[in-house]
Phi, psi and omega in degrees: 000150182298152181294331179206141179238132179294104182234162180283155181307324182285332182262000181285103180216111178303137181300329182279328182278314181224084180290354182283334179290152179286125182231120177292099183289000000 
C-alpha cells in the first residue's frame, strides 16, 4: 500500500490510531 493517501481532514484517520474507520488497503 502507498506510504500516504490524499484524504479529506474528516476522513483522515491513521490505521493505527483509528482502525474503526474504513481504510482502502
